[in-house]
C-alpha positions as CSV (number, residue, x, y, z in Angstrom):
1,X,-9.3,-24.3,8.0
2,X,-12.5,-24.5,6.0
3,X,-12.9,-22.9,2.6
4,X,-15.3,-20.3,4.0
5,X,-13.0,-19.5,6.9
6,X,-10.0,-19.2,4.5
7,X,-12.0,-16.9,2.2
8,X,-13.0,-14.7,5.1
9,X,-9.4,-14.4,6.3
10,X,-8.3,-13.4,2.8
11,X,-11.1,-10.8,2.4
12,X,-10.3,-9.4,5.9
13,X,-6.6,-9.3,5.0
14,X,-7.4,-7.5,1.7
15,X,-9.6,-4.9,3.5
16,X,-6.9,-4.3,6.2
17,X,-4.2,-4.0,3.5
18,X,-6.4,-1.6,1.5
19,X,-6.7,0.7,4.5
20,X,-3.0,0.4,5.2
21,X,-2.3,1.3,1.5
22,X,-4.5,4.3,1.7
23,X,-2.8,5.6,4.9
24,X,0.7,4.7,3.5
25,X,0.0,6.7,0.3
26,X,-0.6,9.8,2.5
27,X,2.6,9.1,4.5
28,X,4.5,8.5,1.3
29,X,3.5,11.9,0.0
30,X,4.6,13.6,3.1
31,X,7.9,11.8,3.1
32,X,8.7,12.8,-0.5
33,X,7.7,16.4,0.1
34,X,9.9,16.6,3.1
35,X,12.8,14.9,1.4
36,X,12.6,17.2,-1.6
37,X,12.4,20.3,0.6
38,X,15.5,19.1,2.4
39,X,17.4,18.4,-0.8
40,X,16.5,21.9,-2.2
41,X,17.7,23.5,1.0
42,X,21.1,21.8,0.8
43,X,21.7,22.9,-2.8
44,X,23.9,25.9,-3.5
45,X,22.7,28.9,-5.5
46,X,24.9,27.7,-8.4
47,X,23.3,24.3,-8.4
48,X,19.8,25.7,-8.4
49,X,20.7,28.1,-11.3
50,X,22.2,25.2,-13.3
51,X,19.2,22.9,-12.8
52,X,16.8,25.7,-13.7
53,X,18.7,26.3,-17.0
54,X,18.6,22.6,-17.8
55,X,14.9,22.1,-16.9
56,X,12.8,20.8,-19.8
57,X,10.4,23.3,-21.2
58,X,6.7,22.5,-21.5
59,X,4.1,21.4,-19.0
60,X,3.7,17.9,-20.5
61,X,7.4,16.9,-19.8
62,X,7.1,17.9,-16.1
63,X,3.8,16.1,-15.4
64,X,3.7,13.3,-12.8
65,X,2.9,9.8,-14.0
66,X,-0.3,9.8,-11.9
67,X,-1.5,13.0,-13.7
68,X,-0.9,11.4,-17.1
69,X,-2.8,8.3,-16.0
70,X,-5.7,10.5,-14.8
71,X,-5.7,12.4,-18.1
72,X,-5.6,9.2,-20.2
73,X,-8.5,7.6,-18.3
74,X,-10.6,10.8,-18.6
75,X,-9.9,10.9,-22.3
76,X,-10.9,7.2,-22.7
77,X,-14.2,7.7,-20.8
78,X,-15.2,11.2,-22.0
79,X,-13.1,11.9,-25.1
80,X,-11.7,15.0,-23.4
81,X,-8.4,15.9,-21.7
82,X,-8.2,17.3,-18.2
83,X,-7.7,21.0,-17.7
84,X,-5.2,22.4,-15.2
85,X,-7.6,22.1,-12.3
86,X,-8.7,18.6,-13.3
87,X,-5.1,17.5,-13.4
88,X,-4.5,18.9,-9.9
89,X,-7.4,16.8,-8.6
90,X,-6.9,13.7,-10.9
91,X,-3.3,13.1,-10.0
92,X,-3.9,12.6,-6.2
93,X,-7.0,10.5,-6.9
94,X,-4.9,8.1,-9.1
95,X,-2.1,8.1,-6.5
96,X,-4.4,7.1,-3.6
97,X,-6.4,4.6,-5.7
98,X,-3.2,2.8,-6.8
99,X,-1.8,2.9,-3.3
100,X,-5.1,1.4,-1.9
101,X,-5.2,-1.3,-4.6
102,X,-1.6,-2.3,-4.0
103,X,-2.3,-2.3,-0.2
104,X,-5.2,-4.7,-0.8
105,X,-2.9,-6.9,-2.9
106,X,-0.3,-6.9,-0.1
107,X,-3.0,-7.7,2.5
108,X,-4.1,-10.7,0.5
109,X,-0.5,-12.0,0.0
110,X,0.2,-11.4,3.7
111,X,-2.6,-13.8,4.6
112,X,-1.3,-16.4,2.2
113,X,2.4,-16.3,2.9
114,X,4.7,-15.1,5.7
115,X,7.3,-14.2,3.0
116,X,5.1,-11.3,1.8
117,X,5.6,-9.6,5.1
118,X,9.4,-9.8,5.0
119,X,11.1,-6.8,6.4
120,X,7.9,-5.5,7.9
121,X,6.6,-4.7,4.4
122,X,9.8,-3.1,3.2
123,X,10.4,-6.0,0.8
124,X,7.0,-5.4,-0.8
125,X,7.7,-1.7,-1.0
126,X,11.0,-2.3,-2.7
127,X,9.4,-4.8,-5.2
128,X,6.7,-2.2,-5.9
129,X,9.4,0.5,-6.6
130,X,11.2,-1.8,-9.1
131,X,8.0,-3.1,-10.8
132,X,6.1,0.2,-11.0
133,X,8.6,3.1,-11.0
134,X,11.5,1.4,-12.7
135,X,9.7,-0.8,-15.2
136,X,6.1,-0.1,-15.8
137,X,6.1,3.8,-15.7
138,X,8.9,4.2,-18.3
139,X,7.7,1.3,-20.4
140,X,4.2,2.9,-20.7
141,X,5.7,6.3,-21.5
142,X,4.5,7.8,-18.2
143,X,7.9,8.8,-16.9
144,X,11.7,8.8,-17.4
145,X,13.8,5.7,-17.6
146,X,16.0,5.0,-14.5
147,X,19.1,6.0,-16.4
148,X,17.6,9.4,-17.0
149,X,16.9,10.1,-13.3
150,X,19.4,11.5,-10.8
151,X,20.8,9.2,-8.1
152,X,19.3,11.4,-5.5
153,X,15.8,11.1,-7.0
154,X,16.2,7.4,-7.3
155,X,17.2,7.0,-3.6
156,X,14.3,9.3,-2.5
157,X,11.7,7.4,-4.3
158,X,13.1,4.0,-3.2
159,X,13.0,5.2,0.4
160,X,9.5,6.5,-0.1
161,X,8.3,3.1,-1.3
162,X,10.0,1.4,1.6
163,X,8.1,3.8,3.9
164,X,4.9,2.9,2.0
165,X,5.5,-0.8,2.4
166,X,6.3,-0.5,6.1
167,X,3.4,1.7,6.9
168,X,1.0,-0.6,5.0
169,X,2.2,-3.5,7.1
170,X,1.9,-1.7,10.4
171,X,-1.6,-0.5,9.7
172,X,-2.6,-3.9,8.3
173,X,-1.2,-5.6,11.4
174,X,-3.1,-3.2,13.7
175,X,-6.4,-3.7,11.9
176,X,-5.9,-7.4,11.7
177,X,-5.3,-7.7,15.4
178,X,-8.3,-5.6,16.3
179,X,-10.4,-7.9,14.0
180,X,-9.0,-11.2,15.5
181,X,-9.0,-10.4,19.2
182,X,-12.7,-10.5,19.7
183,X,-12.9,-13.9,18.1
184,X,-10.0,-15.2,20.1
185,X,-11.6,-13.9,23.3
186,X,-14.9,-15.5,22.6
187,X,-13.4,-18.9,21.8
188,X,-12.4,-19.9,25.4
189,X,-15.7,-18.7,26.8
190,X,-17.6,-20.6,24.2
191,X,-15.5,-23.7,24.9
192,X,-16.1,-23.4,28.7
193,X,-19.8,-23.2,28.2
194,X,-19.9,-26.2,25.9
195,X,-17.6,-28.4,28.0
196,X,-20.1,-29.0,31.0
197,X,-22.8,-30.1,28.6
198,X,-20.5,-32.6,27.0
199,X,-19.4,-33.9,30.4
200,X,-22.9,-34.4,31.9
201,X,-23.6,-37.7,30.0
202,X,-20.2,-39.1,31.1
203,X,-20.8,-38.1,34.7
204,X,-24.3,-39.6,34.6
205,X,-23.0,-42.9,33.2
206,X,-20.3,-43.0,35.8
207,X,-23.0,-43.0,38.6
208,X,-25.0,-45.9,37.1
209,X,-24.3,-49.3,38.6
210,X,-22.7,-51.8,36.4
């Protein structure tokens, strides 16, 4: 494989992974929303009342990490903090941007090593959960430490990241196949058209008397 061909494959893999990451971010949101709705439906009125009484006061403590990132970036660029409406828009933008970026990273790694695709992307999703949610988010003050989260919340977000990784791989694989098939189909036809021209000199020489 030439350097140009290798670079093309990596870029194609990154693009396929980015698309997969974007779609997976949407699927991940739906999964979390469905799981949280199901968890709330299974809670007794006593549990709901107890959680409501223990809920931290203040909007800042209940903000999602993506909202905090959007607010921080806006403050760095403009010197102003986001309002309520800006936070509602900024959070999803950061979520999809990060998901797309991680998808591009995954697509690149998938082109370089089969190990990156282990578990149909679930291994990558698990690693992303540990690295981002469990380490980076609390370390940067963007969310709670794992010991401060409930077991149910941890399981839900781990499962959501596995869904993200699997969806990213399935979309990447679909896009990659669509991109490779035309080239694979052209190769035999191109070879069959070249072969006769290569054989003509040999056939001509075979007819000449010794």
